[in-house]
C-alpha positions in Angstrom: -86.1 -48.4 -36.6 -89.0 -46.0 -36.5 -88.8 -45.8 -32.7 -85.1 -44.8 -33.0 -85.9 -42.0 -35.4 -88.7 -40.8 -33.2 -86.4 -40.7 -30.2 -83.7 -38.8 -32.1 -86.1 -36.2 -33.3 -85.6 -32.8 -31.7 -88.6 -30.9 -30.3 -90.5 -28.8 -32.9 -90.2 -25.6 -30.8 -86.4 -25.4 -31.4 -85.8 -22.1 -33.1 -82.9 -21.2 -35.4 -81.2 -19.2 -32.6 -81.2 -22.3 -30.5 -79.5 -24.2 -33.3 -76.8 -21.5 -33.4 -76.1 -22.0 -29.7 -75.6 -25.7 -30.3 -73.4 -25.3 -33.3 -70.2 -24.6 -31.4 -70.4 -27.6 -29.0 -71.4 -29.9 -31.8 -68.5 -28.7 -33.9 -66.1 -29.4 -31.0 -67.5 -32.8 -30.4 -67.1 -33.7 -34.1 -63.5 -32.5 -34.2 -62.7 -34.4 -31.0 -64.4 -37.6 -32.4 -62.1 -37.3 -35.4 -59.1 -37.9 -33.0 -60.7 -41.0 -31.5 -62.6 -42.7 -34.2 -60.7 -44.1 -37.3 -61.6 -42.3 -40.5 -61.5 -43.7 -44.0 -58.8 -42.2 -46.2 -61.4 -40.7 -48.6 -63.1 -38.7 -45.8 -59.7 -37.6 -44.5 -58.8 -36.3 -48.0 -62.1 -34.4 -48.1 -61.3 -32.9 -44.7 -57.8 -31.9 -45.8 -59.4 -30.1 -48.8 -61.9 -28.4 -46.6 -59.1 -27.3 -44.3 -57.1 -25.7 -47.1 -60.2 -24.0 -48.5 -61.1 -22.7 -45.0 -57.6 -21.4 -44.5 -57.6 -19.5 -47.8 -61.0 -18.1 -47.0 -59.9 -16.8 -43.5 -56.7 -15.4 -45.1 -58.7 -13.5 -47.7 -61.2 -12.1 -45.2 -58.4 -11.0 -42.9 -56.6 -9.3 -45.8 -59.6 -7.4 -47.1 -61.1 -6.3 -43.8 -61.0 -2.5 -43.6 -61.4 -2.2 -39.9 -60.2 -4.6 -37.2 -63.6 -4.9 -35.5 -65.2 -6.0 -38.8 -63.6 -9.4 -38.2 -64.0 -9.7 -34.5 -64.6 -13.4 -34.7 -61.0 -14.0 -35.9 -59.6 -15.4 -32.6 -62.5 -17.9 -32.3 -62.1 -19.0 -35.9 -58.4 -19.3 -35.4 -59.0 -21.5 -32.4 -61.4 -23.8 -34.2 -59.2 -24.1 -37.3 -56.2 -24.9 -35.1 -58.2 -27.6 -33.4 -59.3 -29.0 -36.8 -55.7 -29.1 -38.0 -54.6 -30.9 -34.8 -57.4 -33.5 -35.3 -56.4 -34.0 -38.9 -52.8 -34.5 -37.9 -53.8 -37.1 -35.3 -56.2 -38.9 -37.7 -53.7 -39.0 -40.5 -50.9 -40.2 -38.2 -53.2 -43.0 -36.9 -54.0 -44.1 -40.5 -50.3 -44.2 -41.4 -49.3 -46.1 -38.3 -52.1 -48.6 -38.5 -52.4 -49.3 -42.2 -49.2 -48.0 -43.7 -49.3 -47.4 -47.5 -52.4 -49.2 -48.9 -52.3 -47.8 -52.3 -53.2 -49.6 -55.6 -51.1 -52.7 -56.1 
């Protein structure tokens, strides 16, 4: 187990700017893995809540921006949130079709 942790450790010379470069591809890989891997219902509920909170936050920022260029990242954020919503739809459809309603009996 210790060897696995040592292998997964990233180099110590990785600066914060390099982490920011990796954030986009890691986010895309996580969203795409949501479409492929089955998610528990509880995690799916948390992701739906995060999606709604993120949508409200983007709406408020877009409404209260004075100049258009103050929110120049809007197209990118819109693309990522759309991909997140698509992944949530695929994951929830998979749970419904595979398990049906498995509520309390």
